[in-house]
C-alpha positions, 0 to 999 in steps of 0.5 A: 596800120595806124602809121600807114593811115597817118602817112597817107593823110599827110600825103593827101594834104600835101597834094591838095595844098600843092594843087591849090598853090599851082592853080593860084599861081597859074590863074587858070590850069587844067587837071591834065596840066596839073598832073604833068607838073606834079607827076601824078596820075590824073585820077589822083589829081582829080580826087584832090580837085574834087575835094577843093571844089566841094570845100569851095576853094576851086571852081571850073572855068571855060574849056580850052583845046581843039574843037575836034579833040577833047576839051580841057576844063580850066580850074580857078581858085575862089579868092575870097575863100581865104582872107586875112586882115592886114594891119600896119601899126605906126605911132599915130596911125594904123592902116588896115584892110582885108586881103584875099588869097590872091593878094587883092585888097578888098577893103581898106581903112586908115585910123589916126590916133593921138601920140601913142603911149605904150599903154595905148597900143593894145587898145588902138589895135583892138579898136581897129580890129573891132571896127573892121570885124564888125563890118563883115558878114558871118560868111566872110568871117568864117573865111578869115585865116588870121590877122597879120600885123607889121611893125616898122623899124623894129625887131620882133620874135614872130613866133611868140608875138613879142616886139623886142624893140621898136623906136617907132612905138617906144616899146621893148619886150612888148607882148602884143601878140599874147594880149591880142590872142587872148581876145580874138579867136584868130591866128595873130602873126606879128613881124617887122616891115622888112620880113613881112615884105619878104613874105609878101614877095613869096606869097605873091610869087612876084620874084623869079625864085620865091625861095631865094632872094633878099629885101632891103628896106629903106625907111626910118632905119635900114634893114635887110631880110634874106629868104633862103630855102623858102624861109627867112633867116632870123638869127639866134635872137630874131635880130638878123638883118639890122643893116642900119646898125652896122657902125660906119663912123666910130665917133659919129652921130648918136644912134637910137640904139645908144651907140655912135656912127650907125649907118642909119644915122647917115642914110636912114630917113630919120637920120636925114631928117634930124640933120636937116631939121625938116621932113624927108618929103620936104627935103626931096622938094628942096632937093629939086629946088637946088637947095645945096644942103638937101642935095648934098645929104640926099646925094650922099645917102644915094651913094652910101646906099648904092655902096651897101647894096653892092656889098650885100650883093657880094655878101649874099649872091642873090638872083634878085633884090627887092628895094622897098621903103618910104624913102623910095616911095617918096623919092621915085628917082632914088630907086634908079639912081641907086641901081645905076650906081650899085651896078658900078660898085659891084664891078667886073669881079661879080659875074653873076646876073642879078636884078633889083626890083621894087614891090608891085604895090606902093604906099598904104596898099602895099603896107596892108597886103604886106601885113596880111602876107604874115598870114598867107606866108604859111597858109594851108588847107587842112580838113577842108578848112583854112589853116595857118601852118607853123610847121612850114 
């Protein structure tokens, strides 16, 4: 008898969350249409919708249908019923903001710090969290699901909140998650920029198949995330996708990892900056001023990235590839150059269709929404309350 009750409760929760997700994805949809999508009875759907409405997650909108026949009431979600705090952590700055369950950025702030030491990281992040939380009403705080933190150019054990290594922050085996979790009563999820971006694409439903795609991040380093069967492939040591540390020149430039000839020393942002002695944005400016050194190195980077994009397409056979990162944010034409060249390098042998896209958002807005996606990626409704479901 107990087992039957437990199974019934699990099915009920599953249906409620699936209905909520359908309404969120469709923007506006009737109970009848939901019942058809889920192949459930209208009575069953109606009960679940009533629970969502009573808990404040869903509201009724305008009616649709013929004036003669029975009109259908459209359902919409209440976006600010579930909120997440997104934090993009860098060495000398933190971008942070509040994001609703539709992916809308409600408020944002940027904080600048002096050169960050390992001992300052927890203090800096706490200062940012405290600043934002103190500005929120009790009602808004009651809708907060958790705090998502993105670490650029790093490897992270997201389940334990450990930064395994980050050249940007200068730390290894740093237990940021547990230190913050001891202070704040919210779920705190930390992940890399590329994995967070993959979560954002799935959460925002901005790809054709949110369960199967890859993301390539072009920034300080070069990294890749693969979404397969709705989950991120992480590898045995949470280091999967370190594309930038593939060795291409055995006697090449010394990499931050201690080896020579890693791909990111040739085509990564930091590698280009070291070779030219100027910032990447200045290199792009000089590129357009016909500076030969800048044109040579940036054109070489485009060529190499295009080749590796073609290689990854052959290796993973994705339907969609998301290209993101500060390099293409600061050099807009780079995206089109890479896509055009990669089409040539995939050749006629690769017969399947694929598309290469950029994220919908750019810059700081994207950083914050992506960080918040660490929470919304596994958001659930349980007992009519917001819940981060690690089991998903």
